[in-house]
N, C-alpha and C positions, 0 to 999 in steps of 0.2 A: 248655734242657737240652743241645741239640745242640752248642753251642759248647764245652762243658766235657768232652765225651767224647773221650778221646785216641784217635788212630789208630795202630795198630801199624805199624812199617815193613814194607814189602812183603817185604824179604829175610828177615824173621823170621817170615813167615807159616807156614812149615812147622813151626817150633818151637812156635808158638802153637797150631796145630791139633792137633798130636799129643802134646805133652808137658806140658800144663798141667792137671792133674787138679782143681785148685781154681779154675780160671778162671771157672766159672759163678758161684759164690758171690761171688768177688771182684768180678766185673763188676756183679752185682746191688747189692753194697755201694756201689761207686763211683757207680752211677747214682742211688741214693737220696741219697747224701751231697750231690750237686750241687744238690738241690732241697729238702732237708729239713734240720732241725737235728739234729746228732748228739748224743745225750744221753751225758753222761759222769759218772763217779763214782757218787754215790748215786742220781741220777735214772736212770742206765742200769740199775742193778741193780733199781730199782723197776719199770721197764718189764719187765725179764726176769722178775721175780717175778709181775707182773700177767699176763704172757703165759702163764707156767707155770700159774697159777691158772685162766686162761681155758680152756686145753687140758684141765686136770683136771676142770673143771666140765662141759665138753662130754662127756668120757669118762664121767663120772658120770651125766649125763643120758641119754646114748645107750645105755649098757650097764646102766642101773638098778643101780648099785653101792651106792647108799644111803650116800654119804659122810656125810650128815647123819643121824646115828642118832636115831631117834624122831621124825623130821620129814620129811614128804613135800613136796618143793618144787614149787610150781606152775610151769607153763611161763612164765607172765608174770614170776614172780619170778626165774626163771633168765635170762630175756631182760634184765631190768633189772640183774642182777648183771654180765652181760657188758658192758652199756652203762656201768655204773659203773667197771668195770675198764679199759675201752679208750677210751671217748669223751673223758675228760679229757686224755689224752695228746695229743689232736689239737692242743691249744693249746701244748704244749711242743715237739712235733716239727715242726709246720708254722708257720712265722713268720707274724705277722699282716700284715706288709708286706714289700715287696721290700727295703727298707732295713734291716729288722730284723736284728740280729746273729745269726749262726749259732753264735757261741762262748759266748754267755751268754743266760740266760732272763730277759726283762724282768719287772718286777713285775706288770704287767697280765695277762700270760699265766699267772702263778702264781695270780692271783685267779680267772681263768676256770677253771683246773684245779680249784681248791678248790670253787668255786660249783657247777660241773657235777657233781663227785663227790657233794657234799652233796645236791643236788637229786635225783640218781639214787637215792641211798640212801633218802631220804625217800619217794620214789614207790614204791620197791620194798617198803618196810615197810608201805605202805598199799594195795598193789595187790590183796592178798587180801580186805581189807575192801571194796574197790571192787567186786570181782567178786560178793561176797555181797549188797551193798546197791545195786548198779546205779548207782554214782556216775558212770559214763561218760555217763549220760543226764541227769545233774543231781543236785544235792544234796550234792556233794563239799564237805568242809570248806575254809575259806579257806586254811589252811596248804597243803593239797594243790593248790589252784588256784594259789597263789603259786609253789609248787615247779614246777608245770606250766608256768607262764608263763616262769620262768627257764629251764627245759629247752627250751622252744620257741625262745627267743632264742639260747641256746647252740648248739642244733642248726643254726640258720641260719648262725651264725658258723662252726661246724665245716664246714658245707657249702661256705661260701665259701673256707675255707682249703684244703680237700681237692679240691674240684671247680672252683674259680675263680668269678669274678663272673658268668660266663655261666650257670653252673648255678644259682647263688643267684637271679639275676634271673628265671630260668625257673620255679623252684619256689616262691619266696616269695609271689608274687601268688596262686598257687593255694592255699597253706596258709591265707591270710587271706580267701580268697574266700567261705567260708561266712558271714562276718560281714556281707556285703552281697549275698547270693545272690538276694534278691528284687528287686533293682534292675532297672528296666525296660530299661536300656541294655545289659544282658547278653544279651538276645535268647535264642538257644537254650540259653545257659548258665544261665538262670534256674532256681532250685531252692529248696529249703527253707532258710530263713535261721536262724542260730543267734546267741546272745549270745556275748560274749567268754568268759564262764565256761563255757558249754556247749561251745564249740569247744575250749577248752583241756582240759577234762575228757575229751572224746572223743579228742583227739589223744594224750594221754599215758596214758590208762587203758584204752581199748578195744583189742581185738585187730585193729583194722582200720587203724590209723594208724602211730604210732611202733613199736608192737609187732606190726605187720602182716607182710605177705608178705616184704618184703626182709630184715628182721631175723630172721624165722623161718627163712628160707633160710640166712642166715649161721650162725645158732646150730645148726641141725640138720645141715647137710651141708658148708657151705663151709669151716668151720674144719678139719675132717678132711682135706679135699682140699688145702688150703693147706699144712698140716703135711706131707702126703705129698710134695707138689711141692718144698718147700724141702729136705726130707730127701734126695730124689732128686738134686737139684742138688749138695748138699753132700757126697754120697758119690761124686762123680765121674761121674755118669750123663751129664753133658754131653759129657765126653771120649769116653765109650763110643759114644753115639749119633752124634756127629760123625765119629769115626773109622770107624764102620760105614758111614756114608753115603759117605765118601771111598773106602773099599774097594770098595763096590758100584757107585758111579756116577761115580767120578772120571775114568775113561778115556773116557767118552762125549764126543761133540762138545759144546762148551760145558759140560764136565763140572763145573767149579767151581760154576756156577749150579745145575746139577741136584743137586749135593751140597747146596747151600744149601737147596733146596726139600725134599729128602728129610730132611736133618738137622733143619731147622726144623719139619717135620711131625712127626717122631719126638719132638722135645723138646716141641713144642706139645701133643701128645697127653697128655703127662705133667704139664706145668706149668700150662696153661690161662691163661698170662699173656703178652700181646703184648710188652710192653716188656722183660721179663726174657728173653724168647725172642730179641728183637733183640740185646740186649746179651750174651747167652750165645753164640748161634751167629754173630751178625754180626761180632764181633771176630775170629772164626776164619775165616769164609768170605769176607767182603768183601775183605780184602787178597788172597786167592788169586784171587778173581774179577777184580780189577783187574790182577793179574799175568798172568792168562790172556787179557787183551785187552778185557774189558768196561770201558766208560767208568764213571767213579766214580758218577755219578748213577744209571745203570742198575743197577749192582751194588747200590747202596743200595735202589733200588726193588724189586729182586727179593727182597732180604732182608725188606723191610717187608711185602711181600705174602705171602711164605712164613710169616712170623711171625704175621701177622694170622689165619692159619688156626688158631692156637693156641686161639682161643675157639670154633672150629667143630668141632674134631676130638675125638671121644670116644677113650678113656673119661673123661679129665679135661678138662672144658671150662671156660670162664670163669664168673665169678660169675652172669652173666645166665642161664645154663642152669639154675642152681638156682632162680632166681626164676621162670623159666618153669614148672618143675615145681610150684612152690607155686601159681602162678596157675591152672594146669590141674588141680591136685589129683591129680597122677599121680606115680609114682616117678621119681627122677632117671634110673634105668635106661631108662625109656621115652623120655625126652628124648635120652639118649645114643644109643639105637638109631635114633631118628628122624633123627639127624644124620649117620649113617654114609654114606649115599649122597650127600647134598649136599656133605659134606666131601671125599669121594673125587672127586667131579666137579670141585670147586674145585682140588684139587691136580693132578688130571689136566690140567685146563685150563692151569694155570701151567706144568706140565712141557712141554706142547705149545707154549706161547708161547715158552718159553726155547729149545726145540729149533729152532723156526722162526727165531728171532732169531740163534741161533748158526750155523745153516746159511746164512742170508742174508749174514752177516758173516764167514763162513769161520773161525769160532773153533773151535779144537781142544780135545781133552781134556788131562788132566794125565798125563804119562808114568807108567806103572805103577811104575817104580823109585822115584818120589817119594811113593808112596802107602803107607799101612799095609797089612799083609797081613790078610786077613779072618779067618784062623784065629787069628792073634795077638790081634786085637781081641776075638773071641768068647771066647778063653781068659781074657782080662783082665776081661771083664764079663759072663760067662755068667749070673751069678746075677740080673742085672736081668730076664732073661727070666722067671724063676720068680716074681719079685715082680709083674711086670706081669700074668702069667697068673693069679696069685691075685686081683689087683684085678679083672680082667675076669670071672672066675668068680663072685666075690662079688657083683659088680654085676649081671651079666646072668642068672646061673643062680639064685643064692640071693636076689637082689633085696634085698640088705642094704647100700644105699648109705650109710647113716649109719655102719655098722661097717667097711665095706670098706677105706677109706683107713687106718684105724688098724691093722688086721691087716696090711695091705701094708707100712706104715711099720715095724711091729715086725719083720716078716720081713726087710725091707731092712737094718735096723740090725744085726740078728744076723748075717746073711750078710756084711755089710760088715766087721764086727769080726773075723769068722773068716777071711775069704779075701782081704782087701785090706790090704796094709801101708801103701800110700801115703795112703789116705783114712780110716784108722781114727780114730774120734772120741775126743777128750779132753774134760776138763771145760771147757776153753776153747772147743772146738767146740760143746759144748752151749749155752754162753752165747751164742755168735754165732748159733746156730740159733734160740734163743728171741728174740733181739733182732730178727733179720730177720723172723720171723713176727710179732712184736709190731708193727713198723712197718706191715706189710701189714694186720694186723687193724685197727689204728687208722684207717688210711685208708679201708678198706672200711666200717667202722662209721660213720664220719663221713658218707660218701656214702649208704649204704643207709638209715640211720636218718632222715636228712633227706628222702630221697625217699619214705620211708614216709608222711610227712605229706601228700604229694601224693595218695596213695591214700585216706587218711582224709578229705581234703577232699571228694573226689567221692562217697565213700560217705556222708558226712554230708548232702550236699545232694540225693542221689538223682537227679542229672542225667544219669547215664550212659545209661540206657535211652532217654530222650527224645532225647539227642544222637545215638544210633545211628539212630533213626528219621529225624532231620533229615538226617543224612549220606546215608541211603538215598534220601531224597526229592531231595536235590541231585544225586545220581548217577543218578537215574531208574531205580533198581534194576538198573543196568548193572554187573556185577561187574568188567569190564575197566576202566571209568572209575574205579570205587572203588579198585581195586588200583593204578592209576596215581596217584590222589590220595594213597593211603597211601604208596606208594614215594617220591613227591616230598616229602611231609611228613616221612617218616623221614629222608630225605637232608638236608633243611634242619635238622631238629632235631639230627641227628647231627653237624652241623658245629659245634654249640654245646655239646652235652651229651656225657657219657660214654655208652657203649653201654647200660649198665644203666638209666641215667636216661631215655634216649631210648625204650628198650623199655617201661619202666613207663608213660610218657606215653601211648604208642600202644596198649598193651595195655588201658588204661582207656578211651581215647577212640575208637579206630578198630576194634579187634578185634571188639567186639560187633556192629558194622554188617556186617563181613565174614562173621561167623558166621551172622548172620540171613539171608544170601544162600545158606546151605547149604554154605559152604566148610568143609572139615575144620578143627577147632580147632587141632590140632597144626601143620598146614601154615600156618595163618594166623599163629600166634605165631612160628613159625620164619621166615616171610616178613618179619615186622616186625623180628625179631632181626637177620637178615642185612642188611637195608637200613640199620638203625641202626648196624651195625658198620662200615659204609663210612667213617665218620668217621676211622678209624684210618689210612686211606691217602688221604683226601681233604682237600686244603687248604681252609680255613686251619688246621684243627685238626691232622690228620695226624700224630698222636703217633708212630706207628710209622715213618713216612717221615722225620720230623725226627730221631729217634734214630738211624736208619740213616744219614742224611746226615752226622751228626756223626762216625760211624765212618769213612765213606767219604771224608770231606773234600770233600763236594760241596755246592752251594747247597741250602738246605733246601726252598725252594719248587719249584725245578726237580726235586728228587727226589720231591716230593709229586705233581707233575703226571705224572712218569714212572711213579709207583706206580699212579696211576689207569689209565694205559695198559696197564701190565703186568697189573694185576689186574682188567681190564675184564670178564673172564669172569664175575666175581661179580655183575655187574649183570644178567646173564641168568638165572643159576641159580635165584634165588627164584621167578621166574615159572614155571619148569618144575614145581617141586614143589607150588606152590599150585594149579596146574591139574589135577594128578593126585596125590593124597596117597600113592599107592603109592611115590613117590620118597622119602617120609619113612616108608615101611613102615607105612602105615595103610590100612585098608579090607580088603575081601575078597581072599584070596590075595596078601597084600602082598609076600611075598618073591619069588614067581615074576614077578608083574607089575612089581615094583620093579627086578629085574635086567634084564628086557626093556627097560623104559624107560631104565634107566641105560645100556645098550648103545647105544640110539638117541641118547641125549643125548651120550654120549662121541663117537659118530661125527659128530654135528653139530658138536660142539665142535672137532673136528679142522679143520673148514673155517672155523669162526669164527676160530680162532687163526691159521690160514693167511692169512685175509683181513686180520686186524689187523696181523700182522707182515710181510706181503708176501712170504712164502715158503710155498708149499703143498707138503707132502710128496707125493712121487710125481709132482710136476709140476716144481717148481724155483722159481728166483728170478723173481718176477713183474715185476721191473724190466725183464726182457728182453721183456716184452709191449709195451714202448714206451708210446704214448699211451693204450693200453687198460688200463694197470696198475690205475689206481684204479677204473674201472668194474668190472673183474674182481674186485678186492678187496671192493668193496661187495656185489656179487652173491654172493660166497662167504660173507660174513657173514650176509646175508639168508637164503640157502639153508641154511646150517648152522643158523641159529636156527629156521627152519621145521621142519627134520628133527628137531631136538632137542625141539621143543615137543610135549607130550602132547596127543592129540586126545580127542574125546568129552567127557563130563561137561558143563561149561559152554561148551566150544568148539563152534561150529556144525558142524565137520567131524569125522568119525571119525578114529581113529588111522591107518587105512590111507590115507584121503584126505589127511591132513596130511603123512604120509611121502611119498606119491607127488608131492604138490605141491612139497615140498622137493627131491626128486630131479629133478623137472622143471626146477627152477632150477639145481641143481648140475651135472647131467650135461652140458648144453651149455656151461656156464661152464667146467668143468674141461677139456672137449675143446678149446674155443677157446684156453684158457690153455696147454694142452699143445702145441697146434699152433704158437702164437706163440713160446713159450719154446724149443721144439726148433728152430724155424726160425732164431731168432736165435743159437742155440748152435752150430749146424753151419755151417762155412765151406765155400766151393766145393770145396776139395780133399778134403772129407770128414773133416777133422780137427776135433775138438771144441775149443772155446775153453777154456783152462784157467780 
């Protein structure tokens, strides 16, 4: 992907940042064209029609509009209709091999399309009878079993095309695992064995596998938020958020990088997509960062890390957040609220890292004359504030997460048509809007439906409970050892899998063991989510880093390693909130306790970032400490981490003891650093070295 993303000339950076209202949608289109087949003619309009039908079906289901007069649709029938509409397009949009033509559709892809569509329709027509007769546990007709086997095979191929070989090879063995679950060599994974017919029926007819948590999340809430995010970008919100960021942060030292963090955070809050965030904000901020003195790989790393926050920052988070809500059987609003403090700490940490880097390297801000005026920016995009306010009120106050994005999208489109001449929609815009959504729906259905079979396999064998006990036995009931094992497993799996797939694996296998230790459920699932998300900036996967490297014109792997360094604060944050769930706004008096712990964590983060970057605010450049630079930096990181760590609960020390221990490390370290830096800065005649 990275090789095919063009980089705008630096001398055009200002024009790109401030004058391209359609840049977001255009960049999203370009990014997808480089790795998928662009449908044309009748096939394009078929996708557009299928997408429109998908959105209308979702609206009908969520608002109980009764499009089907005299017929009440079961949830499982609704899920299969969505699968029938979207999954077959996987074989048209995603080529089967790297050599496959992007200009024409080969015959075997057309066969896969027809076979998948037919199997989905046959299963949909029988799923009501299956619920009445209990076919998922046996006794299903041969035609249903045959359709189920076809669907199983097609799902695995769709998973390979959308998620790659690594995802297929990780999921496929587990989907067939119930067929030999009683084998002695499986050890702790031994469970109840099923025949091929039983496993097939359970996978395609029960509400625990193909029609389980991932597809339920997609059908109930993800569709609406994807529609809202696309509409937001295609009405020029990208230009508004980026110009607002430039107006507010551009003059600070290292201003271009701080604009990148602020703009990517704002865009990410609305889009929930890492890659579209990189390609929307990155093409506008990376050239300006390079022009301001940031080296190309570092500029790409900053954008990658800032855009990765898209899946962390409420109100609109990535697809995994909706899956978390389904796993925990809570509203999406509860997940969004829980993510507020961790997301804030992540962006505060990035901001501190960039500030320290800019100070160490003497990087200045952008002259005010080259920046947009804040009042002009607000005048051009004031109505976005009302749209976002409506979304937040609907989510957090009325708790209507399935309705909120549709109301917000309707308000956005009305205001855009009334008050914006540049981005008013036409019939052509509507077609593009449906096409962009359709490609996103197809990719998500391919991944989520395939991963659903993973959940079904473990549900079928009943092995999850015994596996949790085995993990606790291995860890000796030590929560810190188990958390470390979970973090390492998440990181390793995340290097091969998408964030959602990695989360589903660990939510099944590891989360029950952590919950049995008495850790808060929301904190445990957010811990797993955060660590699995690190794949976005960690080589060899590092999709965000590689996309940013293409824009920056820097080596992909170098940008990936720099992203790990810039975003290293995210390795610390998950441990903070799993040790005290007040940081995810859980438990007694969560808001008061959460704010207090957030202040401590932010204070500790200041020193962690100072140690990582080698410049401590209020002290100065630690290179002036000579040979003691690295010992001081290590002590700053350790001391900052201790101060930021919540005490009490499973910690052997109270909050006061932990804080005092951290200060005992930090105070002498800072004093020594201050003495050494000031001594090296002042020359004998009393003048400071410039």
